[in-house]
gemmi code that builds the backbone of each chain (N, CA, C; Angstrom):
import gemmi

chains = {
    "A": [
        ("MET", (1.029, -0.984, -0.062), (-0.015, -0.278, 0.236), (0.984, 0.918, 0.120)),
        ("ALA", (1.378, 1.920, -1.219), (2.031, 3.028, -1.024), (0.642, 4.182, -1.618)),
        ("ILE", (1.346, 4.933, -0.871), (0.579, 6.632, -1.513), (1.440, 7.602, -1.722)),
        ("ASP", (1.640, 8.231, -2.363), (2.510, 8.981, -2.874), (1.493, 11.093, -2.455)),
        ("VAL", (2.959, 11.452, -1.764), (2.181, 12.333, -1.336), (3.446, 13.664, -1.216)),
        ("ARG", (2.177, 14.710, -2.233), (3.134, 16.120, -2.685), (2.859, 16.916, -1.041)),
        ("VAL", (3.802, 17.245, -0.619), (4.008, 18.138, 0.433), (4.414, 19.936, 0.153)),
        ("PRO", (3.420, 20.291, 0.429), (3.734, 22.016, 0.106), (4.668, 22.375, 0.664)),
        ("THR", (5.736, 23.283, 0.350), (6.920, 24.248, 0.768), (6.507, 24.303, 2.313)),
        ("ILE", (5.335, 24.843, 2.892), (5.383, 25.382, 3.888), (5.179, 24.640, 5.307)),
        ("LEU", (5.429, 22.688, 4.051), (5.215, 22.030, 5.429), (6.314, 20.550, 5.450)),
        ("ARG", (7.541, 21.576, 4.694), (8.219, 20.685, 4.038), (9.482, 20.810, 5.206)),
        ("SER", (9.739, 21.693, 6.080), (10.185, 21.642, 7.625), (10.577, 20.307, 8.317)),
        ("TYR", (8.772, 19.580, 7.988), (8.456, 18.370, 8.524), (9.338, 16.914, 7.659)),
        ("THR", (9.856, 17.239, 6.532), (10.043, 16.190, 5.662), (11.096, 16.167, 5.939)),
        ("GLY", (12.007, 16.972, 6.364), (13.480, 17.360, 5.816), (13.553, 17.499, 4.289)),
        ("GLY", (12.719, 18.693, 3.901), (12.787, 19.476, 2.535), (12.316, 18.408, 1.989)),
        ("ALA", (11.975, 17.467, 1.571), (11.979, 16.808, 0.611), (9.832, 17.015, 0.033)),
        ("LYS", (9.682, 16.923, -0.982), (8.515, 17.570, -1.894), (7.723, 16.165, -2.236)),
        ("ASN", (7.795, 15.151, -2.079), (7.141, 14.246, -2.398), (7.721, 13.217, -1.087)),
        ("VAL", (6.652, 12.561, -0.095), (6.972, 11.698, 0.675), (5.524, 9.817, -0.019)),
        ("GLU", (6.199, 9.450, 0.866), (5.405, 8.091, 0.471), (4.744, 7.999, 2.091)),
        ("GLY", (3.501, 7.460, 1.734), (2.470, 6.693, 2.854), (2.026, 6.133, 2.692)),
        ("SER", (1.193, 5.587, 3.802), (0.082, 4.124, 3.839), (-0.808, 4.357, 4.464)),
        ("GLY", (-2.325, 3.765, 3.955), (-2.896, 4.193, 4.981), (-5.020, 3.716, 4.232)),
        ("ASN", (-5.816, 3.337, 4.790), (-6.656, 3.049, 3.889), (-8.342, 3.994, 3.833)),
        ("THR", (-7.335, 4.971, 4.820), (-8.247, 6.082, 4.840), (-7.061, 7.796, 4.786)),
        ("LEU", (-8.046, 8.575, 4.567), (-6.818, 10.147, 4.189), (-6.283, 10.345, 6.237)),
        ("ALA", (-7.513, 10.094, 7.084), (-6.988, 9.594, 8.377), (-5.864, 8.827, 8.776)),
        ("ALA", (-5.948, 8.060, 8.119), (-4.760, 6.908, 8.231), (-3.412, 7.170, 7.919)),
        ("LEU", (-3.468, 7.632, 6.634), (-2.532, 7.702, 6.310), (-1.659, 9.288, 6.559)),
        ("LEU", (-2.417, 10.388, 7.358), (-2.052, 10.675, 7.924), (-1.245, 10.794, 9.301)),
        ("ASP", (-1.681, 9.876, 9.644), (-1.081, 9.107, 11.247), (0.112, 8.687, 10.933)),
        ("ASP", (-0.026, 7.981, 9.847), (1.663, 7.219, 9.398), (2.553, 8.544, 8.934)),
        ("LEU", (1.710, 9.053, 8.355), (3.058, 10.423, 7.939), (3.858, 10.617, 9.424)),
        ("ASP", (3.165, 11.256, 10.249), (3.128, 11.887, 11.484), (3.883, 11.028, 12.247)),
        ("SER", (4.114, 9.915, 11.881), (4.760, 8.684, 12.825), (6.220, 8.389, 11.785)),
        ("ARG", (6.588, 9.480, 11.072), (7.606, 9.480, 10.745), (8.153, 11.328, 10.076)),
        ("HIS", (7.726, 11.524, 10.232), (7.194, 13.509, 9.823), (6.538, 14.061, 11.007)),
        ("SER", (6.960, 14.025, 12.336), (6.108, 14.836, 13.282), (6.117, 15.773, 13.148)),
        ("GLY", (4.236, 16.203, 13.866), (4.195, 17.498, 13.951), (3.352, 17.689, 12.711)),
        ("ILE", (3.513, 17.166, 11.593), (2.585, 17.719, 9.836), (1.179, 17.339, 10.420)),
        ("ARG", (1.206, 16.331, 10.889), (-0.817, 16.603, 11.409), (-0.907, 17.256, 11.648)),
        ("GLU", (-0.696, 17.920, 12.912), (-1.635, 19.386, 13.320), (-1.595, 20.124, 12.800)),
        ("ARG", (-0.573, 20.206, 11.570), (-0.497, 21.479, 10.622), (-2.338, 21.201, 9.854)),
        ("LEU", (-2.631, 20.453, 9.295), (-3.523, 19.879, 8.549), (-4.875, 19.434, 9.484)),
        ("VAL", (-5.079, 19.488, 10.735), (-5.858, 18.366, 11.352), (-6.183, 19.520, 12.743)),
        ("THR", (-6.931, 20.304, 12.828), (-7.667, 20.919, 14.301), (-7.587, 19.869, 14.856)),
        ("GLU", (-7.493, 20.669, 16.393), (-7.643, 19.859, 17.399), (-9.522, 19.403, 17.482)),
        ("SER", (-10.459, 19.784, 17.058), (-11.660, 19.420, 17.208), (-11.923, 17.639, 16.399)),
        ("GLY", (-10.290, 17.763, 15.314), (-10.365, 16.159, 14.338), (-11.104, 16.844, 12.845)),
        ("ASP", (-11.217, 17.996, 12.631), (-11.428, 18.148, 11.173), (-10.144, 19.083, 10.650)),
        ("LEU", (-10.613, 18.595, 8.968), (-9.295, 18.984, 8.243), (-9.422, 20.770, 8.216)),
        ("HIS", (-8.176, 21.287, 8.589), (-8.179, 23.476, 8.647), (-8.790, 23.428, 7.566)),
        ("ARG", (-9.165, 24.677, 7.551), (-10.131, 25.075, 6.851), (-8.948, 26.356, 5.354)),
        ("PHE", (-8.352, 25.969, 5.578), (-6.874, 26.917, 4.660), (-6.283, 26.078, 3.975)),
        ("VAL", (-6.368, 25.043, 4.132), (-5.504, 23.931, 3.488), (-6.292, 23.210, 2.553)),
        ("ASN", (-6.245, 22.643, 1.293), (-6.410, 21.803, 0.695), (-5.986, 20.821, 0.764)),
        ("ILE", (-6.574, 19.633, 0.250), (-5.992, 17.988, 0.101), (-6.632, 17.456, -1.066)),
        ("TYR", (-6.212, 17.076, -1.884), (-6.416, 16.124, -2.960), (-6.374, 14.880, -2.996)),
        ("VAL", (-7.360, 14.086, -3.280), (-6.857, 12.273, -3.535), (-7.027, 12.232, -5.254)),
        ("ASN", (-5.958, 12.276, -5.950), (-5.881, 12.047, -6.976), (-6.495, 13.636, -7.841)),
        ("ASP", (-7.607, 13.510, -8.181), (-8.041, 15.259, -9.014), (-9.125, 15.607, -7.710)),
        ("GLU", (-9.727, 14.890, -6.928), (-11.004, 15.437, -6.180), (-10.296, 15.897, -4.718)),
        ("ASP", (-11.124, 17.409, -4.318), (-11.181, 17.816, -3.280), (-11.454, 17.259, -2.087)),
        ("VAL", (-10.476, 16.947, -1.180), (-11.093, 15.462, -0.074), (-12.613, 16.175, 0.676)),
        ("ARG", (-12.755, 17.863, 0.814), (-13.643, 18.291, 1.273), (-15.324, 17.734, 0.155)),
        ("PHE", (-15.058, 16.935, -0.619), (-15.830, 16.815, -1.321), (-16.345, 15.005, -1.734)),
        ("THR", (-15.030, 14.783, -0.645), (-15.296, 12.991, -0.902), (-15.206, 12.217, 0.594)),
        ("GLY", (-15.259, 13.169, 1.675), (-15.746, 12.428, 2.667), (-14.533, 12.714, 3.764)),
        ("ALA", (-13.994, 13.997, 2.933), (-12.674, 14.309, 4.429), (-12.094, 13.820, 4.796)),
        ("LEU", (-11.720, 13.522, 5.938), (-10.709, 12.716, 6.374), (-11.423, 11.422, 6.514)),
        ("ASP", (-12.190, 11.001, 6.322), (-12.829, 9.717, 6.233), (-12.232, 9.258, 4.179)),
        ("THR", (-12.036, 10.229, 3.931), (-11.689, 9.548, 2.245), (-11.227, 8.472, 1.777)),
        ("THR", (-11.079, 7.274, 1.180), (-10.999, 6.236, 1.441), (-9.800, 6.409, 0.170)),
        ("LEU", (-8.432, 5.455, 0.501), (-7.105, 5.414, -0.523), (-7.035, 4.268, -0.732)),
        ("ALA", (-6.579, 4.165, -2.129), (-5.937, 2.843, -2.392), (-4.699, 3.123, -3.032)),
        ("ASP", (-4.053, 1.876, -2.700), (-2.420, 1.557, -3.445), (-2.697, 2.143, -4.846)),
        ("GLY", (-1.585, 3.433, -5.182), (-1.236, 4.364, -5.839), (-2.273, 5.616, -6.308)),
        ("ASP", (-2.502, 5.589, -5.056), (-3.448, 6.612, -5.213), (-2.457, 8.134, -4.764)),
        ("SER", (-2.785, 9.344, -5.609), (-1.573, 10.517, -5.383), (-2.531, 11.495, -4.253)),
        ("VAL", (-1.935, 11.793, -2.910), (-2.388, 13.440, -2.551), (-1.530, 14.491, -2.850)),
        ("THR", (-2.660, 15.312, -2.717), (-1.592, 16.272, -2.877), (-2.063, 17.277, -1.756)),
        ("ILE", (-1.168, 18.292, -1.018), (-1.778, 18.985, -0.294), (-1.176, 20.318, -0.731)),
        ("LEU", (-1.943, 21.458, -0.705), (-1.981, 22.747, -1.243), (-2.658, 23.878, -0.128)),
        ("PRO", (-1.716, 24.990, 0.215), (-2.592, 26.053, 1.289), (-3.383, 26.348, -0.074)),
        ("ALA", (-4.133, 26.730, 0.657), (-5.486, 27.685, 0.126), (-5.010, 29.202, -0.116)),
        ("VAL", (-5.049, 30.137, -1.448), (-4.500, 31.398, -1.599), (-5.628, 31.895, -1.645)),
        ("ALA", (-5.632, 32.706, -0.554), (-6.368, 33.494, -0.237), (-6.497, 35.020, 0.302)),
        ("GLY", (-7.212, 35.985, 0.461), (-6.475, 36.410, 1.368), (-7.425, 37.862, 1.241)),
        ("GLY", (-7.760, 39.132, 1.582), (-8.533, 40.578, 1.444), (-7.924, 41.961, 1.633)),
        ("SER", (-9.261, 42.662, 2.063), (-8.475, 43.963, 2.197), (-9.407, 44.408, 3.453)),
        ("PRO", (-8.920, 45.264, 4.062), (-9.754, 45.369, 5.847), (-10.918, 46.608, 4.835)),
        ("PRO", (-11.678, 46.111, 6.285), (-13.268, 46.787, 5.864), (-12.575, 48.570, 5.304)),
        ("ARG", (-13.624, 49.009, 4.680), (-13.717, 50.338, 4.944), (-13.898, 50.953, 5.870)),
        ("LEU", (-13.568, 52.659, 6.198), (-14.026, 53.134, 7.088), (-14.708, 53.790, 7.219)),
        ("THR", (-15.044, 54.292, 5.483), (-16.220, 55.203, 5.391), (-17.223, 54.645, 4.754)),
        ("PRO", (-18.789, 54.655, 4.379), (-19.391, 53.837, 3.315), (-18.697, 54.347, 1.550)),
        ("PRO", (-18.755, 53.648, 0.911), (-18.844, 53.833, -0.502), (-19.192, 54.929, -1.038)),
        ("ARG", (-18.819, 55.983, -1.421), (-19.646, 57.320, -2.055), (-20.048, 56.903, -4.006)),
    ],
    "B": [
        ("MET", (20.683, 38.937, -2.711), (19.851, 39.338, -3.632), (18.593, 40.151, -3.215)),
        ("SER", (17.720, 41.355, -2.749), (16.848, 41.664, -2.284), (16.060, 42.787, -3.368)),
        ("GLY", (15.142, 42.260, -2.676), (13.772, 42.976, -4.033), (13.328, 42.601, -4.623)),
        ("LEU", (12.183, 42.373, -5.788), (11.595, 42.114, -6.478), (11.649, 42.306, -7.908)),
        ("GLN", (12.602, 41.255, -8.990), (13.326, 42.116, -9.959), (11.734, 41.669, -11.099)),
        ("LEU", (11.254, 42.291, -12.136), (9.938, 42.382, -12.884), (10.453, 43.472, -13.549)),
        ("THR", (10.009, 42.747, -15.131), (9.933, 43.508, -16.372), (8.230, 44.302, -16.445)),
        ("ARG", (8.522, 45.546, -17.288), (7.746, 46.416, -17.478), (6.483, 45.693, -17.530)),
        ("GLU", (7.089, 44.832, -18.521), (5.648, 43.865, -19.172), (4.718, 43.125, -18.121)),
        ("LEU", (5.242, 42.447, -17.180), (4.592, 41.601, -16.225), (3.556, 43.040, -15.159)),
        ("ARG", (4.523, 43.945, -14.797), (4.114, 44.596, -13.819), (2.593, 45.210, -14.596)),
        ("ASP", (3.077, 45.788, -15.400), (1.397, 46.387, -16.177), (0.185, 44.993, -16.427)),
        ("ALA", (0.831, 43.844, -16.606), (0.080, 42.722, -16.753), (-0.817, 42.851, -15.305)),
        ("MET", (0.191, 42.864, -14.244), (-0.877, 42.869, -13.119), (-1.790, 43.806, -13.112)),
        ("ILE", (-1.534, 45.454, -13.181), (-2.022, 46.118, -13.117), (-3.770, 46.488, -14.134)),
        ("ALA", (-3.054, 45.419, -15.385), (-4.505, 45.789, -16.260), (-5.629, 44.325, -15.769)),
        ("HIS", (-5.120, 43.752, -15.253), (-5.523, 42.570, -14.827), (-6.216, 43.370, -13.196)),
        ("ALA", (-5.949, 43.953, -12.326), (-6.440, 44.517, -11.292), (-7.266, 45.579, -11.427)),
        ("ARG", (-7.343, 46.644, -12.895), (-8.083, 47.423, -13.455), (-9.136, 46.239, -14.193)),
        ("ARG", (-8.865, 45.570, -14.728), (-9.923, 44.635, -15.981), (-11.036, 44.069, -14.330)),
        ("ASP", (-10.700, 43.303, -13.473), (-11.816, 42.945, -12.258), (-12.370, 44.171, -11.670)),
        ("HIS", (-11.937, 44.827, -11.062), (-12.203, 46.016, -10.670), (-14.094, 46.525, -10.791)),
        ("PRO", (-14.527, 46.444, -9.478), (-14.605, 46.994, -8.287), (-13.993, 45.452, -7.646)),
        ("ASP", (-14.237, 44.470, -8.096), (-14.039, 43.380, -7.214), (-12.239, 42.641, -7.260)),
        ("GLU", (-11.778, 42.212, -6.344), (-10.171, 41.913, -6.196), (-9.704, 40.986, -7.113)),
        ("ALA", (-8.696, 41.597, -8.060), (-8.124, 40.477, -9.143), (-7.234, 39.890, -8.063)),
        ("CYS", (-6.681, 38.451, -8.928), (-5.650, 37.369, -8.092), (-4.868, 37.059, -9.079)),
        ("GLY", (-3.286, 36.405, -8.595), (-2.671, 35.728, -9.577), (-1.513, 35.469, -9.276)),
        ("MET", (-0.742, 35.075, -10.410), (0.679, 34.368, -10.220), (1.822, 34.666, -11.378)),
        ("ILE", (2.547, 34.846, -10.781), (3.959, 34.911, -11.819), (4.723, 33.890, -11.205)),
        ("ALA", (5.027, 32.444, -12.544), (5.579, 31.354, -11.972), (6.797, 31.916, -12.051)),
        ("GLY", (8.485, 31.401, -11.771), (9.635, 31.154, -12.750), (10.512, 29.639, -12.268)),
        ("PRO", (11.256, 30.023, -12.827), (12.046, 28.372, -12.276), (12.502, 28.010, -10.969)),
        ("GLU", (12.223, 26.862, -10.596), (12.302, 26.963, -9.171), (13.719, 27.654, -8.583)),
        ("GLY", (13.853, 28.029, -7.357), (14.913, 28.476, -7.014), (15.618, 30.065, -7.525)),
        ("SER", (15.202, 30.265, -9.155), (15.475, 31.083, -9.574), (15.055, 32.754, -9.136)),
        ("ASP", (13.837, 32.776, -8.174), (14.051, 33.808, -8.280), (13.425, 34.832, -8.885)),
        ("ARG", (13.365, 34.020, -10.158), (12.967, 34.838, -11.880), (11.582, 34.682, -12.129)),
        ("ALA", (10.776, 36.060, -12.158), (9.580, 35.820, -12.467), (8.881, 35.418, -14.048)),
        ("VAL", (8.691, 34.678, -14.312), (8.534, 34.810, -15.801), (7.068, 34.542, -16.673)),
        ("ARG", (6.448, 33.575, -16.202), (5.172, 33.124, -16.172), (3.880, 33.646, -16.152)),
        ("HIS", (3.236, 34.928, -16.147), (1.899, 35.397, -15.374), (0.577, 34.185, -15.810)),
        ("VAL", (0.127, 33.878, -14.514), (-1.552, 33.344, -14.488), (-2.035, 33.745, -13.765)),
        ("PRO", (-2.667, 34.894, -14.627), (-4.247, 35.324, -13.928), (-5.176, 34.543, -13.682)),
        ("MET", (-5.300, 34.269, -12.473), (-6.650, 34.024, -11.847), (-8.079, 33.919, -11.706)),
        ("GLN", (-9.407, 33.458, -10.953), (-10.312, 33.905, -11.165), (-10.198, 34.270, -9.423)),
        ("ASN", (-11.184, 35.491, -8.977), (-11.312, 35.579, -7.584), (-12.763, 34.383, -7.956)),
        ("ALA", (-12.379, 33.312, -6.971), (-13.743, 32.732, -7.033), (-14.754, 33.231, -6.123)),
        ("ALA", (-14.590, 34.406, -4.854), (-14.981, 34.606, -4.475), (-15.836, 36.126, -5.186)),
        ("ARG", (-15.621, 36.485, -5.831), (-16.260, 37.782, -6.868), (-16.209, 38.776, -5.728)),
        ("SER", (-15.211, 39.278, -4.966), (-15.910, 40.100, -3.756), (-14.858, 41.625, -4.116)),
        ("PRO", (-15.239, 42.179, -3.379), (-14.309, 43.574, -3.810), (-13.869, 43.444, -1.869)),
        ("THR", (-13.453, 42.932, -1.219), (-12.899, 42.739, -0.438), (-12.031, 41.561, 0.127)),
        ("PHE", (-11.920, 40.449, -0.752), (-11.556, 39.252, -0.408), (-11.866, 38.341, -1.808)),
        ("TYR", (-10.245, 37.415, -1.682), (-10.353, 37.070, -2.616), (-9.965, 35.534, -2.710)),
        ("GLU", (-10.276, 34.302, -3.347), (-9.509, 33.131, -3.078), (-9.682, 32.429, -4.767)),
        ("TYR", (-8.460, 31.418, -5.046), (-8.631, 30.932, -5.763), (-9.425, 29.346, -5.626)),
        ("ASP", (-10.472, 29.067, -6.816), (-11.412, 28.098, -6.430), (-10.519, 26.727, -6.702)),
        ("SER", (-10.775, 25.894, -5.888), (-10.046, 24.470, -5.692), (-9.541, 23.971, -6.869)),
        ("ALA", (-10.217, 23.703, -7.613), (-9.661, 22.999, -8.707), (-8.702, 23.674, -9.217)),
        ("ASP", (-8.941, 25.021, -9.548), (-8.307, 25.875, -10.405), (-6.474, 25.788, -9.943)),
        ("LEU", (-6.493, 26.164, -8.424), (-5.185, 25.741, -7.178), (-4.709, 24.258, -7.408)),
        ("LEU", (-5.053, 23.330, -7.785), (-4.941, 21.879, -7.920), (-4.334, 21.998, -9.365)),
        ("ALA", (-4.821, 22.526, -10.027), (-4.412, 22.662, -11.867), (-3.236, 23.956, -12.238)),
        ("LEU", (-3.232, 24.851, -11.382), (-1.918, 25.859, -11.668), (-0.913, 25.375, -10.709)),
        ("TYR", (-0.880, 24.435, -9.368), (0.183, 23.860, -9.077), (1.264, 22.784, -10.106)),
        ("ARG", (0.215, 22.017, -10.616), (0.358, 20.833, -11.193), (0.542, 21.442, -12.510)),
        ("GLY", (0.955, 22.786, -13.083), (1.200, 23.194, -13.888), (2.455, 23.372, -13.720)),
        ("MET", (2.242, 24.135, -12.847), (4.051, 24.810, -11.921), (5.139, 23.015, -11.688)),
        ("ASP", (4.664, 22.479, -11.429), (4.822, 21.408, -10.870), (5.648, 20.481, -12.718)),
        ("ASP", (4.976, 20.344, -12.936), (5.493, 20.048, -15.007), (6.387, 20.999, -15.519)),
        ("ARG", (6.464, 21.923, -15.265), (7.259, 23.235, -15.990), (8.784, 22.892, -14.786)),
        ("GLY", (8.548, 22.302, -13.585), (9.316, 23.000, -12.789), (9.709, 24.205, -12.001)),
        ("GLU", (8.379, 24.457, -11.841), (8.639, 26.095, -11.323), (7.877, 25.849, -10.171)),
        ("GLU", (7.737, 27.480, -9.433), (7.023, 27.951, -8.453), (7.129, 29.203, -8.213)),
        ("PRO", (5.866, 29.239, -7.586), (5.375, 30.840, -7.216), (6.469, 31.615, -7.271)),
        ("VAL", (6.827, 32.851, -7.742), (7.880, 33.770, -7.346), (6.731, 35.199, -7.095)),
        ("VAL", (6.073, 35.393, -7.365), (4.854, 36.698, -7.308), (3.454, 35.890, -7.003)),
        ("ILE", (3.283, 36.178, -6.687), (1.615, 36.069, -5.934), (1.093, 37.453, -5.464)),
        ("TYR", (-0.282, 37.532, -6.645), (-0.462, 38.993, -6.178), (-1.888, 39.066, -6.389)),
        ("HIS", (-2.471, 40.364, -5.891), (-3.879, 40.781, -5.831), (-4.157, 41.667, -5.685)),
        ("SER", (-5.644, 42.390, -5.973), (-5.734, 43.874, -5.682), (-6.362, 44.228, -4.709)),
        ("HIS", (-6.165, 45.573, -3.557), (-7.067, 45.944, -3.079), (-7.895, 47.388, -3.494)),
        ("THR", (-9.209, 47.091, -4.433), (-9.611, 47.971, -4.629), (-10.193, 49.307, -4.541)),
        ("ALA", (-10.542, 49.452, -2.436), (-10.493, 50.587, -1.461), (-9.672, 51.395, -1.015)),
        ("THR", (-8.705, 50.239, -1.305), (-8.024, 50.685, 0.253), (-6.043, 50.698, -0.701)),
        ("GLY", (-5.167, 50.392, 0.268), (-3.728, 50.900, -0.454), (-3.223, 49.777, -0.573)),
        ("ALA", (-2.151, 49.749, -1.169), (-1.204, 48.753, -1.824), (-0.649, 47.764, -0.039)),
        ("TYR", (-1.271, 47.554, 0.422), (-0.653, 47.211, 1.579), (-1.097, 45.619, 2.206)),
        ("PRO", (-0.715, 44.297, 2.905), (-1.179, 43.786, 2.514), (-2.207, 43.881, 4.478)),
        ("SER", (-3.233, 43.335, 4.418), (-4.377, 43.468, 5.458), (-3.985, 42.524, 6.794)),
        ("ARG", (-4.761, 42.283, 7.394), (-4.423, 41.279, 8.499), (-4.897, 40.058, 7.698)),
        ("THR", (-5.747, 39.660, 6.866), (-6.458, 38.350, 6.313), (-5.325, 37.784, 5.098)),
        ("ASP", (-4.500, 38.836, 4.431), (-3.338, 38.631, 3.324), (-2.263, 38.068, 4.394)),
        ("VAL", (-2.480, 38.638, 5.560), (-0.744, 37.912, 5.980), (-1.121, 36.576, 6.672)),
        ("ASP", (-2.581, 36.953, 7.943), (-2.788, 35.530, 8.403), (-2.831, 34.170, 7.304)),
        ("ARG", (-3.286, 34.288, 5.800), (-3.482, 33.689, 4.991), (-2.250, 33.533, 4.229)),
        ("ALA", (-0.789, 34.140, 4.426), (-0.160, 33.963, 3.292), (1.111, 32.788, 4.237)),
        ("ALA", (1.185, 31.670, 2.876), (1.055, 30.308, 3.135), (2.753, 30.280, 2.409)),
        ("GLU", (3.456, 31.021, 1.224), (4.289, 30.769, 0.518), (5.624, 31.554, 1.112)),
        ("PRO", (6.562, 31.248, 1.951), (7.713, 32.088, 2.524), (8.581, 32.481, 1.610)),
        ("GLY", (8.975, 31.876, 0.430), (9.693, 32.055, -0.382), (9.435, 33.269, -1.394)),
        ("ALA", (7.627, 33.136, -1.326), (7.254, 34.177, -2.725), (7.054, 35.737, -2.442)),
        ("HIS", (7.157, 36.400, -3.401), (6.749, 38.252, -3.719), (5.562, 38.154, -3.243)),
        ("TYR", (4.858, 38.950, -2.093), (3.987, 39.125, -1.776), (3.306, 40.908, -2.805)),
        ("VAL", (2.836, 40.795, -4.163), (2.842, 42.096, -4.752), (0.939, 42.312, -4.425)),
        ("LEU", (1.077, 43.868, -3.912), (-0.631, 43.965, -3.554), (-0.264, 45.494, -5.370)),
        ("VAL", (-1.675, 45.769, -5.808), (-2.106, 46.463, -6.736), (-3.139, 47.051, -6.085)),
        ("SER", (-3.086, 48.598, -5.910), (-4.567, 48.816, -5.132), (-4.947, 49.992, -6.500)),
        ("THR", (-6.711, 49.363, -6.899), (-6.936, 50.441, -8.354), (-8.065, 51.011, -7.570)),
        ("ARG", (-7.669, 51.644, -6.187), (-8.599, 52.953, -5.530), (-9.045, 54.031, -6.329)),
        ("GLU", (-7.746, 54.801, -6.670), (-7.652, 55.410, -7.676), (-7.311, 55.424, -9.374)),
        ("GLU", (-8.106, 55.712, -9.889), (-8.474, 55.613, -11.489), (-7.333, 55.829, -12.353)),
        ("HIS", (-6.741, 57.288, -11.583), (-5.569, 57.443, -12.983), (-4.510, 56.893, -12.104)),
        ("ARG", (-4.128, 56.264, -10.893), (-2.862, 56.317, -9.988), (-2.465, 55.259, -10.072)),
        ("ASP", (-1.156, 54.212, -10.261), (-1.330, 53.060, -10.095), (-0.153, 52.961, -9.105)),
        ("GLU", (-0.911, 52.115, -8.141), (-0.290, 51.613, -6.439), (0.478, 50.547, -6.882)),
        ("VAL", (1.714, 50.228, -7.004), (2.248, 48.779, -6.798), (2.982, 48.645, -5.769)),
        ("ARG", (3.088, 47.681, -4.889), (4.435, 47.426, -4.195), (4.413, 46.157, -3.924)),
        ("SER", (5.744, 45.737, -2.913), (5.864, 43.971, -2.881), (6.243, 44.211, -1.566)),
        ("PHE", (6.268, 42.909, -1.196), (6.050, 41.990, 0.169), (6.828, 41.401, 0.344)),
        ("ARG", (7.958, 40.664, 1.421), (7.425, 39.191, 2.075), (7.041, 39.103, 2.953)),
        ("ILE", (6.017, 38.266, 3.284), (5.123, 38.225, 4.010), (5.953, 36.259, 4.835)),
        ("VAL", (6.503, 36.392, 6.117), (6.972, 35.325, 6.361), (6.823, 34.857, 8.200)),
        ("ASP", (6.273, 34.038, 8.646), (5.420, 33.767, 9.909), (4.868, 34.790, 10.186)),
        ("GLY", (4.190, 35.533, 9.591), (2.986, 36.746, 10.429), (4.110, 38.108, 10.196)),
        ("VAL", (5.505, 38.056, 9.465), (6.018, 39.323, 9.983), (6.351, 39.888, 8.170)),
        ("VAL", (5.679, 40.966, 7.815), (5.516, 41.885, 6.735), (7.002, 42.854, 6.710)),
        ("THR", (7.695, 43.033, 5.027), (8.898, 43.191, 5.415), (8.418, 44.039, 3.863)),
        ("GLU", (8.357, 45.278, 3.804), (8.578, 45.594, 2.651), (9.868, 45.607, 1.898)),
        ("GLU", (9.719, 45.713, 0.049), (10.903, 45.239, -0.541), (10.687, 46.283, -1.608)),
        ("PRO", (11.548, 46.597, -2.516), (12.112, 47.696, -3.586), (11.361, 46.549, -4.514)),
        ("ILE", (10.907, 47.166, -5.513), (10.214, 46.635, -6.696), (11.608, 47.151, -8.325)),
        ("GLU", (11.964, 46.497, -8.799), (13.198, 46.856, -9.851), (12.878, 46.787, -10.976)),
        ("ILE", (12.570, 46.953, -12.293), (11.873, 46.837, -13.579), (13.152, 46.925, -14.251)),
        ("THR", (12.851, 45.300, -14.654), (14.451, 45.055, -15.506), (13.804, 45.345, -16.774)),
        ("PRO", (15.047, 44.606, -17.956), (15.059, 45.103, -19.132), (14.335, 43.544, -20.125)),
        ("ALA", (13.436, 44.212, -20.557), (11.962, 42.498, -20.940), (12.857, 41.614, -21.499)),
        ("GLN", (13.075, 40.336, -21.051), (13.444, 38.856, -21.939), (13.294, 38.246, -22.621)),
        ("THR", (13.746, 37.844, -23.887), (13.071, 37.801, -25.539), (12.198, 36.460, -24.348)),
        ("ALA", (12.237, 35.740, -23.973), (11.499, 34.191, -23.420), (10.157, 34.612, -22.925)),
        ("THR", (10.448, 35.759, -22.081), (9.266, 36.056, -21.573), (8.130, 36.925, -22.205)),
        ("ALA", (9.040, 37.748, -23.628), (8.327, 38.503, -24.690), (7.241, 37.377, -25.163)),
        ("ALA", (8.028, 36.116, -25.433), (7.189, 35.291, -26.445), (6.264, 34.479, -25.787)),
        ("ASP", (6.112, 34.584, -24.714), (5.248, 33.502, -23.766), (4.018, 34.384, -23.362)),
        ("PRO", (2.902, 34.144, -24.549), (1.391, 34.943, -24.141), (0.886, 34.570, -22.664)),
        ("PRO", (0.579, 34.840, -22.200), (-0.132, 35.274, -20.912), (-1.047, 34.021, -21.236)),
        ("GLU", (-1.362, 33.118, -19.905), (-2.943, 32.108, -19.814), (-3.871, 33.030, -19.423)),
        ("GLU", (-4.832, 32.100, -20.359), (-6.359, 32.858, -20.169), (-6.633, 32.737, -18.448)),
        ("PRO", (-7.629, 33.249, -18.012), (-8.122, 33.154, -16.137), (-8.056, 32.114, -16.085)),
        ("GLY", (-7.986, 31.066, -14.897), (-8.129, 29.767, -14.598), (-8.546, 28.965, -15.181)),
        ("ALA", (-8.687, 27.477, -14.490), (-8.319, 26.370, -15.252), (-9.292, 25.465, -16.337)),
        ("ASP", (-10.155, 26.243, -16.220), (-11.230, 25.815, -17.638), (-11.550, 26.898, -18.640)),
    ],
}
model = gemmi.Model(1)
for chain_id, residues in chains.items():
    chain = gemmi.Chain(chain_id)
    for i, (resn, *xyz) in enumerate(residues, 1):
        res = gemmi.Residue()
        res.name, res.seqid = resn, gemmi.SeqId(i, " ")
        for name, pos in zip(("N", "CA", "C"), xyz):
            atom = gemmi.Atom()
            atom.name, atom.element = name, gemmi.Element(name[0])
            atom.pos, atom.b_iso = gemmi.Position(*pos), 0.0
            res.add_atom(atom)
        chain.add_residue(res)
    model.add_chain(chain)
structure = gemmi.Structure()
structure.add_model(model)
structure.setup_entities()
């Protein structure tokens, strides 16, 4: 059971700089536990204390965003490819006065 | 080397994108060869939020963007967006959500119709540092690469 995981730049401090690591697990939750056993600390950057995926991180299994496939319960199969990407987002401060 | 080096064409392309999407915020990236810190390929993105005060990439567009960069051996060199009613300075949200410590975060303000405001920042661990933008001569390779259409679909 080998699953290729693409690690974003901001989390490569946990993987010794590696961009791709291999993991195993029948679900995304199991995969993250497996990764955390070798790359300690990476799981808590992806999963909140209450056990949900962080809102600002996107995780894809093959081409599917796991938000639409069961989040941490998403099932994995040998040869699947998992991509972790930080969401790109931002905003401007609220206006101090209403627009004219 | 400090600061962002950018051709006038790429700078103008970001401004044009910001003007086009005004009053909504515009967003996009300029990718470049990994480790080079050279801004080469402009990728205008769609603001999935379609909002004057917030921007985000669509999840599928984000995946396609990074796949495209991986295939070309590129990384994000510039991550830009516009502010349409405030200045070209990162907001608290921008700082909280900045997740590419190696990138130049460029802000374009379109609050004034006839004055372009473009500034560049590093955002690392919540710390914002402004840096100069140096306009460099156009490179042949850059001029030959047409900008891609917004979004992935």
